[in-house]
Residue frames relative to the residue before (quaternion, step in Angstrom):
aa qw qx qy qz dx dy dz
X 1.0000 0.0000 0.0000 0.0000 0.00 0.00 0.00
X 0.6238 0.5509 -0.3357 0.4412 3.57 1.03 -0.77
X 0.6287 0.5464 -0.3328 0.4421 3.56 1.07 -0.77
X 0.6669 0.4934 -0.2953 0.4739 3.56 0.97 -0.89
X 0.6547 0.5112 -0.3105 0.4623 3.57 0.98 -0.85
X 0.6457 0.5263 -0.3170 0.4534 3.58 1.02 -0.80
X 0.6841 0.4632 -0.2797 0.4891 3.57 1.04 -0.80
X 0.6356 0.5558 -0.3300 0.4222 3.57 1.08 -0.69
X 0.7416 0.3562 -0.2168 0.5254 3.59 0.98 -0.80
X 0.3778 -0.7505 0.4991 0.2120 3.60 -0.59 1.14
X 0.6358 0.5491 -0.3327 0.4284 3.59 1.11 -0.62
X 0.6218 0.5616 -0.3371 0.4294 3.56 1.14 -0.65
X 0.3736 -0.7194 0.5039 0.2982 3.57 0.81 -0.99
X 0.4742 -0.6897 0.4737 0.2739 3.56 -1.03 0.79
X 0.5637 0.6288 -0.3888 0.3684 3.61 1.13 -0.58
X 0.6195 0.5542 -0.3464 0.4348 3.59 1.04 -0.74
X 0.6715 0.4959 -0.2943 0.4654 3.57 0.93 -0.89
X 0.6436 0.5236 -0.3208 0.4569 3.56 1.00 -0.85
X 0.6498 0.5126 -0.3144 0.4649 3.60 0.96 -0.88
X 0.6452 0.5199 -0.3227 0.4575 3.59 0.98 -0.80
X 0.6572 0.5057 -0.3096 0.4653 3.57 0.97 -0.87
X 0.6584 0.5001 -0.3123 0.4678 3.60 0.92 -0.88
X 0.6460 0.5238 -0.3183 0.4550 3.58 1.02 -0.80
X 0.6490 0.5083 -0.3110 0.4730 3.58 0.99 -0.84
X 0.6480 0.5087 -0.3176 0.4695 3.59 0.96 -0.86
X 0.6379 0.5270 -0.3255 0.4576 3.59 1.00 -0.81
X 0.6518 0.5114 -0.3104 0.4661 3.59 0.97 -0.87
X 0.6484 0.5144 -0.3172 0.4629 3.59 0.99 -0.84
X 0.6526 0.5076 -0.3149 0.4661 3.59 0.96 -0.85
X 0.6629 0.4940 -0.3057 0.4724 3.59 0.92 -0.88
X 0.6535 0.5091 -0.3144 0.4635 3.59 1.00 -0.80
X 0.6407 0.5313 -0.3279 0.4468 3.58 1.10 -0.67
X 0.7283 0.4193 -0.2415 0.4852 3.58 0.92 -0.92
X 0.7850 0.2527 -0.1353 0.5492 3.59 1.01 -0.77
C-alpha cells in the first residue's frame, strides 16, 4: 500500500516507494532462508 501511495502523490516521490518495496522483498528473502 505504501508503494501505491508513494507513486500516487507527486510530492512524496517514487524513490520512497521503490525503497520500501525493495526492503520488504529483502526481509522476505532473509526470512525464507533464515
